[in-house]
C-alpha positions as CSV (number, residue, x, y, z in Angstrom):
1,M,-15.2,9.6,-1.3
2,N,-15.2,11.0,-4.8
3,K,-13.1,9.7,-7.6
4,L,-10.2,12.1,-7.8
5,L,-8.8,11.6,-11.3
6,N,-9.6,10.4,-14.8
7,E,-13.4,10.3,-15.0
8,K,-13.1,8.5,-18.3
9,T,-11.7,5.2,-16.9
10,N,-14.0,2.4,-17.8
11,P,-13.6,-0.3,-15.1
12,K,-15.4,-2.9,-17.2
13,L,-12.4,-2.8,-19.5
14,L,-9.8,-3.4,-16.8
15,S,-8.4,-6.7,-15.7
16,P,-9.5,-8.1,-12.4
17,L,-6.0,-7.8,-11.0
18,T,-5.9,-4.1,-12.1
19,L,-9.2,-3.6,-10.3
20,A,-7.7,-5.3,-7.2
21,F,-4.7,-3.0,-7.4
22,V,-6.9,0.0,-7.1
23,G,-9.3,-1.6,-4.7
24,D,-6.5,-2.5,-2.3
25,G,-5.7,1.2,-1.9
26,V,-9.3,2.2,-1.6
27,Y,-10.1,-0.5,1.1
28,D,-6.9,0.4,3.0
29,L,-7.9,4.1,3.0
30,L,-11.5,3.3,4.2
31,V,-10.1,1.1,7.0
32,R,-7.7,3.9,8.1
33,E,-10.5,6.4,8.1
34,Y,-12.7,4.0,10.1
35,L,-10.0,3.5,12.7
36,V,-9.2,7.2,13.1
37,D,-12.9,8.0,13.5
38,K,-13.1,5.5,16.3
39,A,-10.3,7.1,18.4
40,N,-7.3,9.3,18.1
41,R,-4.4,7.0,19.0
42,P,-0.7,6.8,18.4
43,V,0.1,5.8,14.8
44,G,1.8,2.6,15.8
45,E,-1.5,1.4,17.5
46,L,-3.5,2.5,14.5
47,N,-1.3,0.5,12.2
48,K,-1.6,-2.6,14.4
49,E,-5.4,-2.3,14.2
50,K,-5.3,-1.7,10.5
51,V,-3.2,-4.8,9.9
52,K,-5.8,-6.9,11.8
53,I,-8.5,-5.7,9.3
54,V,-6.5,-5.4,6.0
55,N,-5.2,-8.9,5.6
56,C,-6.2,-11.9,3.5
57,R,-8.1,-13.8,6.3
58,S,-10.1,-10.8,7.4
59,Q,-10.9,-9.7,3.9
60,S,-12.0,-13.2,3.1
61,E,-14.3,-13.2,6.1
62,A,-15.6,-9.8,5.0
63,I,-16.6,-10.9,1.6
64,K,-18.4,-14.0,3.0
65,K,-20.5,-11.7,5.2
66,I,-21.5,-9.3,2.4
67,L,-21.8,-11.6,-0.6
68,P,-25.5,-12.2,-0.1
69,N,-26.1,-8.4,-0.3
70,L,-24.2,-7.8,-3.5
71,T,-25.9,-7.2,-6.8
72,E,-25.5,-9.7,-9.7
73,E,-22.9,-7.3,-11.3
74,E,-21.0,-6.9,-8.1
75,T,-20.9,-10.7,-7.5
76,S,-19.6,-11.2,-11.0
77,I,-16.8,-8.7,-10.4
78,F,-15.9,-10.4,-7.1
79,K,-15.8,-13.8,-8.9
80,R,-13.6,-12.4,-11.7
81,G,-11.2,-11.1,-9.0
82,R,-11.3,-14.3,-7.0
83,N,-10.6,-16.4,-10.0
84,A,-7.7,-14.3,-11.4
85,S,-4.3,-15.8,-11.3
86,P,-2.0,-13.5,-9.2
87,K,1.7,-13.9,-9.6
88,T,2.2,-14.0,-5.8
89,T,0.5,-15.5,-2.8
90,A,0.2,-14.5,0.8
91,K,2.8,-15.8,3.2
92,N,0.5,-16.2,6.2
93,S,-2.8,-17.1,4.6
94,T,-4.5,-19.9,2.7
95,V,-4.7,-19.8,-1.1
96,G,-8.5,-19.6,-0.7
97,D,-8.4,-16.6,1.6
98,Y,-5.9,-14.9,-0.8
99,H,-8.2,-15.4,-3.7
100,N,-11.3,-14.2,-1.8
101,A,-9.3,-11.1,-0.7
102,T,-8.3,-10.4,-4.2
103,G,-11.9,-10.6,-5.3
104,L,-13.0,-8.2,-2.5
105,E,-10.3,-5.8,-3.6
106,A,-11.4,-6.1,-7.3
107,L,-14.9,-5.3,-6.2
108,F,-13.8,-2.2,-4.3
109,G,-11.6,-1.1,-7.2
110,Y,-14.5,-1.6,-9.7
111,I,-17.0,0.4,-7.6
112,Y,-14.6,3.2,-6.9
113,L,-13.6,3.5,-10.6
114,K,-17.2,3.4,-11.6
115,G,-17.7,6.5,-9.4
116,D,-20.4,4.9,-7.2
117,T,-19.1,6.2,-3.9
118,H,-22.5,5.8,-2.3
119,R,-22.5,2.0,-3.0
120,L,-18.8,1.9,-1.8
121,E,-19.9,3.4,1.5
122,E,-22.8,1.0,1.8
123,I,-20.7,-2.1,1.3
124,F,-18.0,-0.9,3.6
125,K,-20.6,-0.2,6.3
126,M,-21.8,-3.8,6.0
127,I,-18.2,-4.9,6.6
128,V,-17.7,-2.6,9.6
129,E,-20.9,-4.0,11.1
130,N,-19.3,-7.4,11.2
131,I,-15.7,-6.4,11.8
132,D,-15.5,-7.7,15.3
133,N,-16.4,-11.2,14.0
134,F,-13.3,-11.5,11.8
């Protein structure tokens, strides 16, 4: 996945919630691609499977699994996202899961905007290896 627009964006200058805004879309797209690669199914089935993976609880579990494999810089970005103060909270999730999910999304947004697609793929593969345990 190559960054499509604006090569000059410096993710270090963006707020953690802005990084999470981008990362939410990146993570969602990677999950959709993962599901489509597994099997060609009706869209309704694909969406049900996507929702099982792209939710606060699953994303919170994902970051717990990969956290030991993150660099110091990546861990710092995750923590900035986790500690941000979002204006909303999840309806069907704990506050802790919501914060962890925001941190994961900030991490994905940061790595994507940094243009390090190789690392993005590595991290997503770590998540996919554990996806059945969420």
